[in-house]
N, C-alpha and C positions, 0 to 999 in steps of 0.2 A: 032561742037557738035549738035546733032539733038534735037528736042523738047522732044522726049521721054527720051533722056538721061538726059536733063536738069530737067524733071519732076522727074526721079528717084532719081537724086542727091538732089533736093529740098525736096522731101518727106523724103529722108533718113536723111538729116541734120535736118529738122524739128522735126522729130520723135525722133532722138537721143537726141536733145536738150531738148525736152519736158520731156523725161525720165530722163535724167541726172539731170535737174534742179528741177523737181518734187521730185525725190528721195532724192536729197540733201536737199530740203526744209522739206521733212518729217523727215528725220534723224536729222536735226538740230533744227527742231520745231521752226523755226523763227516766222512764223505767230501765232502760239499758244502763244509764248512768248510775242509778241506784244499785243495780246488780254488781256493776264493776267496783263501786265503792265498798260493797259488802264483801266481795271477794278480796280486795286490798286489805280489808280489816281482818278477815278470817285467816288468810294465808300468810301467817307470820309465825316466827319462832318464838312464841310466847306461851306461857302457862295457860291452858284452857282453849287454845286455838285449835281449828279443825285438823291442822296437819302436824302438831308439835309430837304427839305421841308416835305417830307414823314415821316422823323423821328421826326420833330416838331409836326406834325398834322397827325397822323396815320389815313389812310382812311378806312381800313377795320373795321367794326363794331365788338366791343367786348362785349361779353355777359357773365354776372355773374349769375350763378345759385346757389341757396341755398337749401340744403336738410336738413330737421331736423330729429332727432330721438325722436319719441314720446313714452313715457314710458306707456305701457298698463297694467302693473300689479303694480301700485304704492304702494298699501297696503302690498302686499306680499313682495315687494322688501324692504320696510322699515324695515321689521322684519326678513330679512336674506335671502330671496328667491333670485334666479337668475333672474336678471332684463330681461324683455322682451320689445323689442322696435319694432316700425314700422317705416319705412323710409317715410317721407312726403315731397313732393317736385316735381318738382322744383318750386321755386318762382324766376323768371328770371327778371333781370335788364340790360338795355343797359348801358355800361360803357363808359363814355367820359374821355379821359385822354390826352389832349393836353399839350405840355411842354410850360412853361411860364418862363419869365425872363431869356431868353437864352442869355448868355454872353460868349464871347471868353476870355480866360485868358491864361497866360504863353506863350505870343507871338503867339497865335493862335494855340498852339498844343493841347489845352484843351478847353473844353466847359462846362460851368456850366448851370444848369437848374432845375427848380422845376417841378413836375408833379402832379397837382391836379386832383382828381379823383371824378366824378359826376355820380350818379346812378339814372336812370329813370326807373320806374316799367313798365313791359310789360305783362299786363293781358293775351294776346293771347298766350304767351308762358309760362304761369304759370298754376298751378293746382287749385288755388283757390284765395280768397281775403285775403291778409296779415293782414288787419285790423281786420277780424273776425275769421280766423282760428287759433285755439288755440293748443298749444303744451305744454305737461307736460314733464318737463326735470329737471336736477339737478339744485338746487338753488345755482348758481355760486357765487353771492356776498356773501351769508351766509357761503359758504365753504371757500371762500378767507379770510373773516374775522375771522373765527375760526382758520384757519392755521396761521393767522398773530399774534393771542393773545394766542396761545396754550401753550407758554412757560411761561406765566405769570398767576399765580392762580387767583390773583385778577381781571385781565382784562377778563380772560375766564369765571369766575363766573358772572361778570357783563353782559358780552355779552349773556351768556346763560339765564340770567333773562330777558334780553330785547327780546330775540327770543321767549321766552314763552309768554311774555306780548303782543307782536305784532303778535303771532301766525305765526311766521316764522319757517318753516321746512326745511327739506333736499330736497324737491322738490317744484317746482313752476309751476304754469300754467298761461302762458302769451301768448298774440297774437304774430304772426310771426313778425308784425311791431315792437312790443315792444322788442322782443329778438334781432332783427336786429338793429334797430336805437335808442333804448334807452327808459327807463321809470324810474320814480322815485321810488327807492327802500326804503322801510320802515326802514329797518336795517341801510343802509348807511345814511339815513336822520338823524337818531338818532346819529350817530357817527360824521357826518360832522361838527356840531357846535364846537366839541372839537378838531377836527382835520381837518381844512379846506382843507388839501391837498387831503383828500378822497372825491371824487365827490359823490354826492348823487344820481347820475343818473347812470344806468348801461345799456350797449348793446353791443352785440358782434361786431357791426359796428358803435358804438357810436362815433360821431364826425369825422367820416371818409368820410361822403358825402360832397364833396366840399373841403375837405382838402388834403394835401400832406404828404409825409413821411419825407420830409427834402430835404435839397439841395444835388444834386448829381453833381459830376464833372467827365466828361467822357474824355477819350483820343479820339482825332478826327481820329487818324489812318493815318494822313498825313506823320508822321515820320516813321511809321511801320505798315503796312496794318493789321498785326496780332493783333495790339492793338485797331482796330476800334470798338468804342462803349464800350471799357472796363472802368469799374468804377475805377476812380483814388482816389477819396474821397467821403465819405458819411457823411453829417453833419459836414464837415470840418476836418474829421479824416480819415487817411488812413488805419486804422485798427480798429477792435473793442476791447473793454475792458470787455467783458461780460464772457468769458469763461476762462478755466484754462490752455490753452497752446497757444503758439505763432502761431502754425499752425491753430487752431480752430478760432483764432481771425482775421485771414487774410480775406481781402475783395478781393475775386477773381472773375474774369470774368465780363460779362455784366449785365444789369438789366433784361435780357431776351428779350428785344425788338429789339436788333440788334446783328448781328454776322459777323465776318470777311469773305471776299469772299474766294473763292478756298478751301473749306472745304475738310478735309480728313476723310476717315472712321475710321482711326486709332486714331484720336485725341479725347481727353477728353475735353468737353465743360463746363466751369464754369459759374454759375449763382449767383449773390448776391441777397438774398431776405429779405428785411426788415421784412416781415411777420414772417419769420423763425429765424430772428436775426443771420443769418449765410450764408455762401456760400455753395452751393451744386454742384455736378457735374453730367453730363449726357454723355453716351456713345451710339455709333451707334448700332442700332438694325436691321434695314432692310431698303431696298429701297421701296418707295412708289410714287405714283403719285396723285396730286391733281389739278383737273381742267386741265389735260393734262400736268402739269408741273412736272418734275422729282424732287424728294426730297430724302434726307436722313433722316430717323427717328431716333432721339436721345432720350434716356429715362434714367432716374435715375435707377441704378442698386441696388441691396440689400445692397451693401456696404455702400451706402450713410447714411442709418440710422440703420446700423448694430451695435450690442453691442460691447463693447470693447473687448470681448473675440473673436468675429469674425473679427473685424477690429480694432486693437489697436490704430489707428490714431483717432478714435472716442472718446477715453478716455477724451480728452480735453473738450468735450461737456457735461461731467457729471458735474451738478452743485455742488455736493459733492459726495464723495464715497458712501454714503447711498442712493443718488438719482440718481444713474446710472442705467437707465432703460434697458430693454431688446431690441432686434432687432425689428425695425419698429417704434420706439418712439423717440421723442425728447422733453425733458422738457424745456419749455421757460419761466419759472417764472422769470428768471433773467431780462427779458425785458417785464414782464407783472406785474410790481409792486408787485411781490412776490406771486401772485396767482398761484395755482397749475395747470397751463395750460400745456397740453401735445399735441404736434402736431404729426400727422401720415398721411399716405396716407388713403383714404376712406376705411372703413370696415377693417382696419388694413391690407390692401394689402401690400405685401412684409414683413409682420411682424411675430412674433412668433404666432403660432396657438392658444396659450393659451389666448391671448387677444381677438380674435374674438370668441373663444369658451365660453368665460366667459360671453358674452351678446348674448342672444337668439334673433335672428332676423338679424344677421350680416352674409354676404356671400361675401367675397372678390373675385372679378372677374376682370381679367386684362382689358377686353374690357371696362368696366364701370369705373374702379378706377385707372388706370395707368395715370401717367403724361407723356406727350411726346411733343416733338417739331419736326415738319416736316420742314426742311431747304433746300432751293435750294442750291446744293453744289457749283455752279459757282458764284452766287452773295452773298450767305449767308443770303438771304432774308427769313424770316419766312413766309410760305405760309399756315401753319395750326398749331394750337397749343391747347393743353388742360392742364391747370395747376390745379391739384386737391389736396386738402389738407383738413384734418379733424381736428376739434378742439374738444379735450377731456379734461376732469377733472379728476384729480386723487383724489379718495375719499377713506377713510379709518376710523377706529376708531380713535377719537381724545379725549384725556384725558380732562375731565371737561365738556364734552357735552354728556349728556345721549342720545340725539337724534341719535348719531352715534354708539351706543354700539352694534347694530345687524349688522353693515355694514362690508363686507369683503373688503379688498383692491382690488380696481377695477379701471381700466382706463376706464372711462364712456364716450361713444361718445355723443356729444351734436349737432354738425352740421358738414356737410362738404360742401366745395365750389368747383364748377367746373367753372373755367375761361376759355372761349373758344374764339378763333378767326380763320376765314378762309379768305384768300385773297379774295377781291372783284373782280368783273369781269373786271372793268377797269384796275386795277393794274395787274391782270392776263394777260390781252392782251398786256400791255406794256412790261411785263417780257417776254412773248412768242416772242415778236418782238426783244427784246435784245438778247435773248438766240439763236434765229434763225440767227441773223447777226453775233454773236459770232462763231456759228457753221460753217456758210458759209465761213467766213475769215479763220477760223482755218484749215478748210479742203480744201481750195483752192489749196495747193500743190497736193492733191489726184486728184483733177480735172486735173491738168497738167499730172500726171501719166496716168490717164484714157485716155486722148487724145493721149498721146504718144502710149498706147497700142492699141488704135483704128488705128492709122496711121501705126502701124507695119505690120499688114497683108496686108495693101494697098502697102506698099513698097515691100513686098515679092512678090505679084502678079505682080507689074510693073516690078521687076527685074528678075522674073523667066525666060522669053524667052531669055533674054540677057545671063543669067547665063548658060543655057543649050547650047546656041550656042557657049559660050566660051568653055566650057568643050569638046564639040565635035571637035572643031578646035584644041584644045590642044592634043587630043587623036590622030588626024591624023598627027600631025607634030612631035609627040614623037616618038624616035626610039623604045622604048619599048611600043608600042601601045597597047599590050594586057592589061597591068595594067591600063592605062588610060581608054580603053574601058570598062574595068570592073568597073571603077569608074563611068563612065557615066550611065552604066546600074544600078548601085547601087543607083543613084540619084532617078530615077523613078518618085516620087511624090514630091510636095512641102514639105509634112510632112518628107519624107526621107531626103530631101535637108537640112532642118533644123537640123535634128538628125546629119548629116554628118558634118555640119558647127560647131556643138558643140563638136562632139567626134573624127572626123578624121582629125588630125592635118596635114596629108599629102597633103590635099587640099590647105592648105596654101603655099605650096611651089611653086616657079615660074616654069611654064611649060618649 
């Protein structure tokens, strides 16, 4: 056998082997399965895993922005006019939230932790000084007290007298710092000696700087990667007891900081939020890119806060049949000591238009008021997020309190929060490297197919002279030379040769 023949055979065998092995690996997805299994093993809340330290001490900076609604027509509003508000903010704080007292339980299948939050003011990212900027808004302590005693004639009369003597009205003007972190309220101070359970201080974020929401127990994901980061219990309970249905009281999903790898666009992601006193869900909206990293954007649809008429499953979130609000609202008085606090998205985004139309100065816009999560689908890592929520107070006429006689029932906006995070450059570089490695390993069978495809024309070029010589010899030796000569003429070029190999089975016959 000549060197040329050996080369032809060698190239042909290598080409065929690469194509067969490569196509086989592509079809069976062996390497992709290996990568997925590796991710499932590495992305767990266990000592030494790739994500455990990041989960305990998140490196990307979290920023908390507070926007207030300042009442600009207080006198007219108190006599029945439509309230006019102007948005003031942001007042931005850096949020630190490392997990503490991290302990493995249930044979290492779960991990418990506390997450204290600390806030540091960032003047360079804020519109003013929270110590001096004043906001006129609804007097939340007064409204809460009036709602608390409204069913008792004696108590309501006494509170009404106190309000007059202390010059406490339906509106209050306080600094941003006081509204956020607390001030000594005169009405609450009068009630506190008779009822020590009522704190004499009030603030929208009172006692939340340096505190935690309670103990969380999470699934590690070691037994099932789909459970990675999912909340097992909160404050020792596997479900809530605040709402009126089993479904509404369920604790579903993660705390929003971790999600399982290998996300699908068709799945529904659940998040448990202590601030909302419930679990919500998010659905895929679109593909996005953050710092060059691919991500799926998940957002809460209208169904999350839809009325019971639009979404019957939400009937369990009605505090009572009389307090079942419309689409876009969630009354959380059950976890706010009975205060008429109503949660919504900012500017009543995704809510009934009647709520935003009732307040002049509101303009719901998706870009500024939507909550979203951008998650890398391969690892489940959040690479950008914005959690937006608005705190409102339900106000109306309250029997026994003349100060409310001109008020119309209104969901009054007080403040909205925008909690944002974007993956830092160091974490983004590490994720880029991980995704590149995963892509190269997963696509290695395609490399084999590509090499086989490159060697195929080389094999054809090497084999071409021998093939022509073979057919000419066959034509001369065959008694029916006309047919064989016609075959040789039909071969003509390498392209024709390939077509004949594929279509003319007669060439496969022995000469």
